[in-house]
C-alpha positions in Angstrom: 2.6 -6.2 10.0 -0.6 -5.9 9.3 -1.6 -7.0 12.7 0.1 -4.4 14.7 -1.4 -1.8 11.9 -4.5 -2.6 12.8 -3.9 -2.5 16.6 -2.7 0.6 16.4 -5.4 2.1 14.9 -7.8 0.5 17.5 -5.6 1.9 20.2 -5.5 5.6 18.2 -9.3 5.3 18.4 -9.9 4.5 21.9 -7.5 6.8 23.0 -9.4 10.0 21.2 -12.5 8.2 21.5 -13.0 9.2 18.1 -16.4 6.7 16.8 -15.1 6.1 13.1 -12.5 7.3 10.6 -12.7 8.8 7.0 -10.6 8.8 4.2 -9.8 9.4 0.8 -10.3 6.3 -1.7 -8.9 7.3 -4.8 -8.2 4.3 -6.9 -4.5 3.5 -5.8 -3.0 0.7 -3.9 -1.8 3.2 -1.3 -5.8 4.2 -0.3 -7.1 0.6 -1.0 -4.3 -0.9 1.9 -5.2 1.5 3.9 -9.2 1.7 3.6 -8.6 -1.6 4.1 -6.7 -1.9 7.0 -9.5 0.6 8.7 -12.2 -2.0 7.6 -10.0 -4.8 9.5 -9.4 -2.5 12.7 -12.6 -0.7 13.0 -15.7 -2.8 11.2 -17.3 -1.7 8.2 -19.8 0.8 9.7 -17.2 3.0 11.5 -15.6 3.5 8.0 -16.7 6.4 5.5 -14.9 6.9 2.2 -15.0 10.2 -0.1 -14.3 9.2 -3.6 -13.3 13.5 -4.2 -12.5 13.9 -8.4 -11.7 17.3 -9.3 -11.5 16.7 -13.3 -10.0 13.6 -12.2 -9.1 10.6 -14.4 -12.5 8.6 -14.4 -10.8 5.5 -14.8 -10.3 6.5 -10.4 -13.6 6.6 -9.1 -14.1 3.5 -11.2 -11.1 1.5 -9.0 -11.8 3.7 -5.8 -15.7 1.9 -6.3 -13.8 -1.2 -6.9 -12.3 -1.0 -3.5 -15.5 0.1 -1.4 -17.6 -2.4 -2.9 -15.2 -4.9 -1.8 -14.8 -4.0 1.5 -18.9 -3.4 1.7 -17.6 -0.1 3.2 -20.0 3.6 3.5 -19.0 6.5 0.9 -19.9 9.9 -0.4 -19.2 11.0 -4.7 -18.6 14.7 -4.2 -17.5 16.4 -7.6 -15.1 18.8 -6.6 -14.5 20.3 -10.0 -17.3 23.1 -10.2 -15.8 24.5 -6.6 -12.1 24.3 -8.2 -13.0 26.2 -11.2 -14.8 28.6 -9.3 -12.2 29.2 -7.0 -9.5 29.3 -9.6 -11.9 32.2 -10.9 -11.2 34.3 -8.4 -7.7 34.0 -8.3 -4.9 36.0 -10.2 -3.3 33.7 -13.0 -0.6 31.6 -11.1 1.7 28.7 -11.8 0.6 25.4 -12.9 2.1 23.7 -8.9 0.3 26.2 -7.1 -3.2 25.5 -9.0 -3.1 21.6 -8.9 -2.1 22.2 -5.1 -5.7 23.7 -5.0 -7.3 19.6 -5.4 -5.7 18.1 -2.7 -6.5 20.9 -0.5 -10.4 21.0 -1.7 -10.4 17.5 -0.4 -8.7 18.0 3.1 -11.4 20.4 3.7 -14.0 18.1 3.0 -12.7 15.2 4.7 -12.7 17.3 8.0 -16.1 18.7 6.9 -17.1 15.1 7.4 -14.6 14.1 10.7 -16.5 16.9 12.4 -19.7 16.1 11.6 -19.6 12.8 12.8 -16.6 12.5 15.0 -13.7 10.6 13.2 -10.7 11.2 12.4 -8.8 11.6 9.2 -7.2 8.9 7.9 -4.4 9.8 5.2 -2.8 7.5 3.1 0.7 8.8 2.0 3.5 6.2 3.1 7.1 6.5 3.8 8.6 6.9 0.7 6.5 9.8 -0.3 7.0 11.6 3.1 10.5 11.2 3.3 11.2 13.2 -0.2 7.7 15.5 0.9 5.8 14.3 -2.5 2.8 15.2 -0.5 0.5 18.8 -0.1 1.3 20.5 3.1 -2.6 20.9 4.3 -3.8 18.8 1.7 -3.1 14.8 1.7 -0.7 16.1 4.2 -3.7 17.3 6.8 -4.7 14.4 8.5 -4.7 12.4 11.8 -3.3 9.8 11.2 -0.7 8.4 8.7 -1.2 4.1 8.9 1.5 3.3 6.5 3.4 6.2 7.2 6.3 4.0 8.1 6.1 1.4 5.8 8.2 2.4 1.9 5.6 2.0 -1.1 7.6 -1.7 -1.4 6.4 -2.6 1.9 3.1 -1.2 0.9 2.9 -3.2 -2.6 3.4 -6.7 -0.2 1.0 -5.6 2.5 -1.6 -5.2 -0.4 -1.3 -8.6 -2.0 -1.5 -9.8 2.1 -4.7 -8.0 2.4 -6.3 -9.0 -1.6 -6.4 -5.5 -2.5 -7.4 -6.3 -6.7 -4.9 -7.4 -8.6 -5.7 -4.4 -11.5 -5.3 -1.6 -8.7 -1.8 -3.0 -7.6 -0.5 -2.7 -11.0 -2.3 0.7 -12.2 0.7 3.1 -12.7 1.0 5.7 -9.5 -0.3 8.9 -9.6 -1.9 12.0 -7.5 -4.1 12.9 -10.3 -2.8 16.6 -10.3 -3.3 16.6 -14.1 -3.7 14.6 -17.2 -0.2 12.1 -17.4 1.2 13.2 -14.1 2.6 10.4 -12.5 4.3 10.0 -8.9 7.6 8.6 -10.1 7.9 11.3 -13.1 6.9 14.0 -10.5 9.6 13.0 -8.3 12.1 12.2 -10.3 12.8 8.7 -9.3 11.4 5.5 -9.4 10.1 4.2 -5.8 12.2 0.8 -6.1 15.7 3.4 -6.9 14.2 5.7 -3.6 13.1 2.8 -1.5 16.6 1.1 -2.0 18.4 4.1 -1.0 16.3 5.3 2.5 16.2 1.1 3.3 19.7 1.6 3.9 20.0 5.0 5.0 17.6 6.1 8.0 19.2 9.5 8.7 18.9 11.7 6.0 21.6 13.6 6.4 23.8 10.4 5.7 22.0 10.0 2.2 25.0 10.0 -0.6 22.5 10.2 -3.6 22.6 14.5 -3.7 18.8 14.4 -5.0 17.0 12.8 -2.8 19.2 14.2 0.5 18.3 17.6 -0.8 14.4 16.6 -1.4 14.4 15.1 2.1 16.1 17.8 4.0 14.0 20.4 1.9 10.7 18.2 3.2 11.6 18.4 6.5 9.1 21.5 6.9 6.2 19.4 5.6 7.0 17.4 8.3 7.2 19.8 11.4 4.5 21.4 13.2 4.4 25.7 12.5 7.4 27.2 13.8 6.9 29.6 16.9 8.5 32.3 17.5 
């Protein structure tokens, strides 16, 4: 699995003639795994990590830097909290979901700023479990060029993390997108990764998934994985 993904990353870079990759490192297991794979595929000098807090838990940056230091890759720390606050002050009042989705979309803008500056590709950190049920922000953390672990279930990501020697304290962290205080991935999805992975292992065709909640989430998320509709 590791070798296949590493070779795929190298192949994509050759085909696109990109000089390197840029990705957001959040302090979570997914970004740690993707950063490790990219470093193994391209070398330390062709990988740029961005730490992009936006009213985030301070622990996120701590663990992100731990991964970056271990890999020896370059990084930039850019606090987007002020930009977020200014943008919110210019917009009419709305609901929590609309406000929280501004954060990954601001991060996407920062990632592409560096990608355009250096002729890099933006690397996403989404996995198959999250992509299938739409647990990502369209044109936010879903706005990327490549998704190296996009075919892997969350349980496979954890196994790969151990293989890649990702620090244990990062592997054991509660998965969260950091959209608001106390927010967790499983709480937001309304299902545990263990249960979700078990369902997705058995059913590749989402329309045949017997679990009504998961089937509805997957069907409703199809537009997120499709190009814009044209008349």
